[in-house]
LUMTI-316049 format. One record per residue (C-alpha): x, y, z; residue in three letters. Coordinates in steps of 0.2 Angstrom, whole numbers, padded with zeros to 4 digits, always signed. Example, Ala and Ser with C-alpha at 12.3 -4.5 7.8 and 13.67 -1.06 7.14 Angstrom:
LUMTI-316049
+0062-0022+0039ALA/+0068-0005+0036SER/
END
This chain:
LUMTI-316049
+0599+0566+0433MET/+0591+0562+0418ASP/+0576+0572+0411THR/+0563+0560+0421LYS/+0571+0564+0438ASP/+0568+0583+0435PHE/+0551+0580+0430ILE/+0549+0571+0446ASP/+0558+0582+0457PHE/+0547+0598+0448GLY/+0531+0589+0452LYS/+0537+0585+0470ALA/+0542+0605+0471VAL/+0524+0609+0466ILE/+0516+0598+0480ASP/+0529+0606+0492PHE/+0525+0624+0488ILE/+0505+0616+0488ALA/+0509+0611+0507ASN/+0519+0624+0512TYR/+0506+0638+0508THR/+0490+0627+0515GLU/+0499+0625+0532THR/+0508+0642+0536LEU/+0492+0647+0547ARG/+0503+0632+0558GLU/+0520+0641+0557LYS/+0525+0656+0568ASN/+0526+0669+0555VAL/+0546+0676+0561LEU/+0558+0663+0561PRO/+0568+0660+0578ASN/+0586+0661+0570VAL/+0600+0670+0572GLU/+0612+0680+0560PRO/+0624+0667+0550ARG/+0613+0653+0556TYR/+0613+0643+0540LEU/+0633+0646+0538PHE/+0635+0634+0553ASN/+0623+0621+0543LEU/+0628+0622+0524LEU/+0645+0614+0520PRO/+0660+0627+0514GLU/+0660+0622+0495LYS/+0647+0614+0481ALA/+0646+0595+0482PRO/+0660+0587+0470GLN/+0647+0572+0463LYS/+0628+0576+0461PRO/+0617+0573+0475GLU/+0598+0566+0473SER/+0586+0580+0471TRP/+0576+0570+0487GLN/+0590+0575+0496GLU/+0590+0594+0491VAL/+0572+0596+0494LEU/+0574+0587+0512LYS/+0588+0602+0515ASP/+0575+0615+0509VAL/+0564+0608+0523GLU/+0576+0606+0535ARG/+0586+0623+0533TYR/+0578+0636+0522ILE/+0560+0635+0529ILE/+0566+0639+0547PRO/+0574+0653+0543GLY/+0561+0662+0532MET/+0548+0676+0536THR/+0533+0671+0530HIS/+0526+0683+0520TRP/+0510+0675+0515ASN/+0507+0671+0533SER/+0490+0676+0538PRO/+0497+0684+0553GLN/+0508+0693+0542PHE/+0504+0711+0546HIS/+0518+0721+0543ALA/+0524+0733+0527PHE/+0511+0730+0515TYR/+0505+0715+0507PRO/+0517+0704+0496THR/+0505+0696+0482ALA/+0504+0677+0481ASN/+0492+0665+0471SER/+0493+0649+0463TYR/+0490+0656+0445PRO/+0504+0668+0446ALA/+0515+0654+0453ILE/+0511+0644+0438ILE/+0513+0658+0426GLY/+0530+0660+0433ASP/+0535+0643+0431ILE/+0528+0644+0413MET/+0539+0661+0409ALA/+0554+0652+0416ASN/+0552+0634+0406GLY/+0549+0645+0390LEU/+0563+0655+0395GLY/+0564+0669+0383CYS/+0573+0686+0385VAL/+0562+0699+0379GLY/+0572+0714+0376LEU/+0563+0719+0360SER/+0551+0714+0350TRP/+0558+0702+0337ILE/+0566+0692+0352SER/+0549+0686+0357SER/+0534+0694+0349PRO/+0521+0686+0362ALA/+0532+0694+0377CYS/+0531+0711+0370THR/+0512+0709+0364GLU/+0504+0701+0378LEU/+0513+0713+0390GLU/+0506+0728+0380MET/+0488+0720+0380ILE/+0489+0714+0400MET/+0495+0734+0403MET/+0480+0740+0394ASN/+0467+0726+0403TRP/+0476+0732+0419LEU/+0473+0751+0416GLY/+0454+0748+0411LYS/+0453+0739+0429LEU/+0459+0753+0438LEU/+0451+0765+0428GLY/+0465+0775+0422LEU/+0462+0788+0409PRO/+0463+0782+0390LYS/+0480+0793+0387GLN/+0487+0779+0399PHE/+0485+0766+0387LEU/+0493+0759+0372SER/+0484+0763+0357SER/+0485+0769+0339ASN/+0478+0787+0342GLU/+0492+0792+0356GLY/+0509+0789+0362PHE/+0502+0781+0380GLY/+0506+0764+0386GLY/+0512+0752+0400GLY/+0526+0743+0405VAL/+0529+0730+0419ILE/+0545+0735+0429GLN/+0555+0725+0443GLY/+0549+0737+0459SER/+0541+0754+0463ALA/+0560+0760+0467SER/+0565+0756+0449GLU/+0549+0764+0442VAL/+0554+0780+0454THR/+0570+0781+0447LEU/+0568+0780+0428ILE/+0554+0792+0429CYS/+0566+0804+0438LEU/+0579+0802+0425ILE/+0566+0805+0412ALA/+0560+0820+0420SER/+0578+0826+0420ARG/+0581+0824+0401GLU/+0566+0833+0397GLN/+0569+0846+0410THR/+0588+0849+0403THR/+0582+0847+0384LEU/+0569+0860+0385ARG/+0579+0873+0396THR/+0593+0871+0382LYS/+0579+0877+0369ARG/+0576+0891+0381LEU/+0592+0896+0385HIS/+0605+0889+0373PRO/+0621+0898+0379GLU/+0617+0886+0396LEU/+0629+0870+0394GLY/+0619+0852+0397GLU/+0632+0850+0412ALA/+0627+0866+0421ILE/+0608+0865+0417ILE/+0610+0847+0426LYS/+0618+0856+0441THR/+0603+0866+0442LYS/+0588+0852+0443LEU/+0578+0850+0458VAL/+0563+0839+0462ALA/+0550+0837+0476TYR/+0541+0825+0485ALA/+0532+0821+0503SER/+0543+0819+0519ASP/+0530+0804+0521GLN/+0538+0797+0505SER/+0545+0780+0505ASN/+0564+0777+0506SER/+0565+0772+0488SER/+0562+0790+0483VAL/+0576+0798+0491GLU/+0586+0783+0484ARG/+0580+0784+0466GLY/+0584+0804+0467ALA/+0602+0801+0473LEU/+0605+0787+0459LEU/+0597+0800+0445ALA/+0609+0813+0452SER/+0592+0827+0455VAL/+0594+0834+0472PRO/+0576+0832+0480ILE/+0568+0842+0494ARG/+0556+0833+0505LEU/+0541+0844+0511LEU/+0530+0844+0527PRO/+0515+0838+0525THR/+0496+0843+0533ASP/+0489+0834+0549ASP/+0485+0820+0538LYS/+0502+0817+0533CYS/+0496+0824+0513ALA/+0507+0835+0502LEU/+0497+0852+0496ARG/+0499+0862+0483GLY/+0502+0877+0494GLU/+0518+0869+0500THR/+0525+0863+0484LEU/+0520+0882+0476LEU/+0532+0891+0490LYS/+0546+0877+0486ALA/+0546+0880+0469VAL/+0545+0898+0471LYS/+0560+0898+0483GLU/+0571+0887+0471ASP/+0566+0898+0456LEU/+0574+0914+0465LYS/+0589+0902+0469LYS/+0592+0899+0450GLY/+0587+0883+0452LEU/+0576+0873+0439ILE/+0562+0863+0446PRO/+0559+0846+0436CYS/+0548+0833+0443CYS/+0536+0832+0459VAL/+0534+0812+0466ILE/+0516+0812+0473ALA/+0510+0799+0485ASN/+0493+0788+0483LEU/+0495+0779+0499GLY/+0512+0782+0510THR/+0521+0769+0519THR/+0519+0775+0535GLY/+0500+0780+0536THR/+0494+0777+0518CYS/+0491+0794+0516ALA/+0486+0802+0498PHE/+0493+0819+0493ASP/+0481+0832+0482ASN/+0483+0828+0464LEU/+0473+0841+0461VAL/+0482+0854+0469GLU/+0499+0848+0465LEU/+0494+0844+0447GLY/+0489+0861+0444ALA/+0506+0868+0450ILE/+0515+0855+0440CYS/+0506+0859+0425GLU/+0510+0879+0425GLU/+0530+0875+0430TYR/+0532+0862+0416ASN/+0537+0848+0430MET/+0534+0829+0428TRP/+0522+0823+0441LEU/+0524+0806+0445HIS/+0513+0796+0454ILE/+0517+0783+0467ASP/+0502+0772+0472ALA/+0513+0757+0474ALA/+0501+0748+0488TYR/+0485+0758+0487ALA/+0480+0759+0468GLY/+0475+0742+0468ALA/+0461+0747+0478ALA/+0456+0758+0462PHE/+0448+0741+0454ALA/+0435+0745+0465CYS/+0424+0758+0458PRO/+0419+0766+0475GLU/+0437+0770+0477TYR/+0443+0778+0463ARG/+0438+0795+0472TYR/+0456+0794+0478LEU/+0463+0796+0463MET/+0456+0812+0459SER/+0469+0822+0449GLY/+0479+0809+0440ILE/+0473+0818+0424GLU/+0488+0829+0429TYR/+0500+0813+0429ALA/+0515+0809+0417ASP/+0517+0793+0425SER/+0508+0782+0437PHE/+0514+0766+0446ASN/+0505+0751+0455VAL/+0513+0736+0461ASN/+0503+0721+0455ALA/+0515+0710+0467HIS/+0506+0720+0483LYS/+0487+0717+0482TRP/+0483+0712+0466LEU/+0488+0693+0466LEU/+0503+0693+0456VAL/+0518+0687+0464ASN/+0534+0698+0465PHE/+0539+0706+0455ASP/+0528+0715+0445CYS/+0527+0734+0445SER/+0516+0743+0433LEU/+0519+0757+0425LEU/+0510+0769+0415TRP/+0515+0785+0403LEU/+0506+0796+0396LYS/+0519+0799+0384ASP/+0531+0785+0383SER/+0542+0794+0370ARG/+0550+0804+0383LYS/+0556+0790+0392LEU/+0561+0780+0376VAL/+0572+0796+0372GLU/+0580+0796+0389ALA/+0584+0777+0390CYS/+0588+0772+0372SER/+0605+0765+0366VAL/+0606+0756+0348ASP/+0619+0744+0342ARG/+0618+0734+0326ILE/+0613+0717+0335TYR/+0599+0725+0342LEU/+0590+0730+0327LYS/+0577+0723+0318HIS/+0565+0727+0302ASP/+0549+0731+0313LYS/+0558+0744+0324GLN/+0547+0759+0326GLY/+0531+0749+0323LEU/+0530+0742+0341ILE/+0539+0744+0356PRO/+0556+0738+0361ASP/+0553+0736+0379TYR/+0573+0737+0383ARG/+0571+0755+0380ASN/+0558+0758+0394TRP/+0569+0751+0409GLN/+0585+0751+0416ILE/+0591+0732+0414PRO/+0592+0726+0394LEU/+0585+0708+0396GLY/+0568+0706+0405ARG/+0558+0691+0408ARG/+0540+0687+0403PHE/+0531+0693+0418ARG/+0515+0695+0409SER/+0512+0677+0406LEU/+0508+0678+0427LYS/+0499+0693+0424VAL/+0487+0684+0411TRP/+0483+0669+0421PHE/+0479+0679+0438VAL/+0467+0690+0427LEU/+0461+0674+0418ARG/+0456+0664+0432THR/+0451+0675+0445TYR/+0442+0689+0433GLY/+0439+0707+0438VAL/+0425+0700+0451GLU/+0436+0688+0460GLY/+0450+0703+0461ILE/+0437+0715+0468GLN/+0430+0702+0480GLN/+0448+0699+0486TYR/+0452+0719+0489ILE/+0436+0721+0497ARG/+0438+0706+0508HIS/+0453+0712+0515SER/+0445+0729+0519ILE/+0431+0723+0528ARG/+0444+0711+0539LEU/+0455+0730+0542ALA/+0437+0737+0547GLU/+0436+0721+0559MET/+0451+0726+0567PHE/+0449+0744+0568GLU/+0434+0741+0577ASN/+0443+0730+0590TYR/+0455+0745+0593VAL/+0441+0757+0596LYS/+0434+0744+0609SER/+0448+0744+0620ASP/+0450+0759+0631SER/+0470+0755+0632ARG/+0473+0760+0615PHE/+0469+0774+0602GLU/+0469+0776+0582LEU/+0481+0786+0577VAL/+0475+0791+0559THR/+0460+0787+0552GLU/+0459+0769+0546ARG/+0463+0767+0526VAL/+0458+0754+0515LEU/+0466+0740+0523SER/+0480+0747+0536LEU/+0475+0752+0554VAL/+0487+0765+0564CYS/+0485+0763+0583PHE/+0496+0764+0598ARG/+0494+0760+0617MET/+0488+0777+0627LYS/+0502+0785+0635GLY/+0521+0786+0633ASP/+0529+0778+0619ASN/+0539+0766+0629GLN/+0523+0755+0631LEU/+0520+0756+0612THR/+0538+0750+0610GLN/+0537+0738+0623GLU/+0522+0730+0615LEU/+0529+0730+0599ILE/+0546+0722+0606ASN/+0537+0707+0614ARG/+0525+0703+0599LEU/+0542+0702+0588THR/+0549+0692+0601ALA/+0533+0681+0602ARG/+0536+0676+0583ARG/+0518+0673+0582LYS/+0513+0690+0573ILE/+0522+0701+0562TYR/+0519+0722+0564ILE/+0531+0736+0562ILE/+0532+0753+0569ALA/+0531+0770+0561ALA/+0530+0788+0568THR/+0516+0801+0566TYR/+0518+0819+0575ARG/+0531+0811+0586GLU/+0519+0797+0591LYS/+0526+0780+0589LEU/+0514+0770+0581ILE/+0509+0752+0577VAL/+0506+0748+0558ARG/+0493+0733+0557PHE/+0489+0729+0539VAL/+0480+0713+0531ILE/+0494+0707+0522GLY/+0490+0688+0516SER/+0476+0682+0503ARG/+0474+0668+0517LEU/+0470+0680+0530THR/+0452+0675+0540ARG/+0442+0683+0554GLU/+0448+0669+0564GLU/+0464+0676+0561ASP/+0461+0693+0565VAL/+0454+0688+0581MET/+0472+0679+0584PHE/+0481+0695+0582ALA/+0469+0704+0592TRP/+0472+0691+0606ASP/+0489+0692+0603GLU/+0491+0710+0605ILE/+0479+0713+0620THR/+0487+0698+0630SER/+0505+0706+0629GLN/+0497+0723+0634ALA/+0489+0717+0648THR/+0507+0711+0653GLU/+0515+0727+0652ILE/+0502+0736+0660LEU/+0506+0723+0674ARG/+0522+0732+0677THR/+0515+0749+0676VAL/+0508+0757+0693THR/+0504+0776+0696PRO/+0515+0787+0695PRO/+0521+0783+0678LEU/+0533+0793+0668GLU/+0538+0810+0675LYS/+0526+0823+0666GLY/+0512+0811+0660SER/+0494+0815+0663ASP/+0490+0808+0680GLU/+0472+0804+0674SER/+0478+0795+0659LEU/+0489+0784+0672LYS/+0476+0781+0683THR/+0464+0775+0667GLN/+0479+0762+0662LEU/+0482+0755+0680TRP/+0466+0752+0683GLN/+0461+0744+0666ASN/+0474+0732+0667GLN/+0467+0729+0687LYS/+0450+0722+0678VAL/
END
């Protein structure tokens, strides 16, 4: 293909993406394929001769789209949102076209400096303390990572190294290897699986501590664990606190945890991957009370800030601690401006990095602060709408209070009823929800997951849920499961007859 063909290909792809996005409402959110479906459709070897771009694009429609779970569908209500907007898509196209690898300032000054500026813009948008922002007055600053999983890992590494250095100064008789065998970190038992995995990769044992009746980690629980470990000769080094857990969007008590971290010299990392975006709206900033204790703070712009994956935002109160843990220099990496401005390769796991700040810049400029706030508030209003539907139907119950745009609910009665509901909804593929557990109860997580979602989509989802609940209860007559509450059994049976 010549240059003109590739340009025509690019224009056609942009049209394809626009058409795909605008017709998502017409597609089932889940695909109807079996494992290895694509192996049966594509050749075993690459083509010997070039094929036309028209055929390539046709095969995307024929083979790829049928195997897609449509994360940006207005009927995607699983996990948490995956952000998507046309400005972000265009920003990625621009970054790929410019093609820099921003491993240091000299490798592309615009890449480094725009990222510094965007992280300050975003920090101010969320109302972060000024200590987290890049300035000439301190060592704070932000950096774009790939995911919250990467962020957790590098913060655990930084806390491990800082604690090791401090312990060596206090106890010079101890070797570094011995100290590292004594380190321990802490997190809530509601933390994302990536927290436990990050601790595994960083070789820092982690204790997952029990939570209160609101699924929040409290200071009393942490303090008890720290004292137990100190008596065992262990060295507490890090606490990973949640602002918005995966299961129920619970918020750990930062004020209590932060004071203990300060007293015992533990790194406090805050994982606000989803919920942190809500702090763009001042009315929700009370949820981050205690953030002043944090050493690091993370929000995924690719969840709820209209910036497509990947774009995970990390702010540090003292970036030197991370840089000290991650820096390796070679002669080919040196330049004469080192020390005057960050070399972001020292703030992350990989050496190279993409120009991700471009898509952030495009989104912030084309939406503005008001547009982002409007989008977040709209999502929350839709969740309130769904919450009211659940409250109005006696066959269902809210398991926890609605938090932001997440509603956790279940069918009353045995867990099998809720499991059957999930199974049926998944098999029908019209909406996508997932399960979680709360106090041994199986629950359904319903989140507003797409910027395309409107009131009519919430109504559609509720109709889908209630119609399947009716079908389930038609097969249920008293008595239900042995030992279940008789009045509830009768109520469920009577409800399905109405």
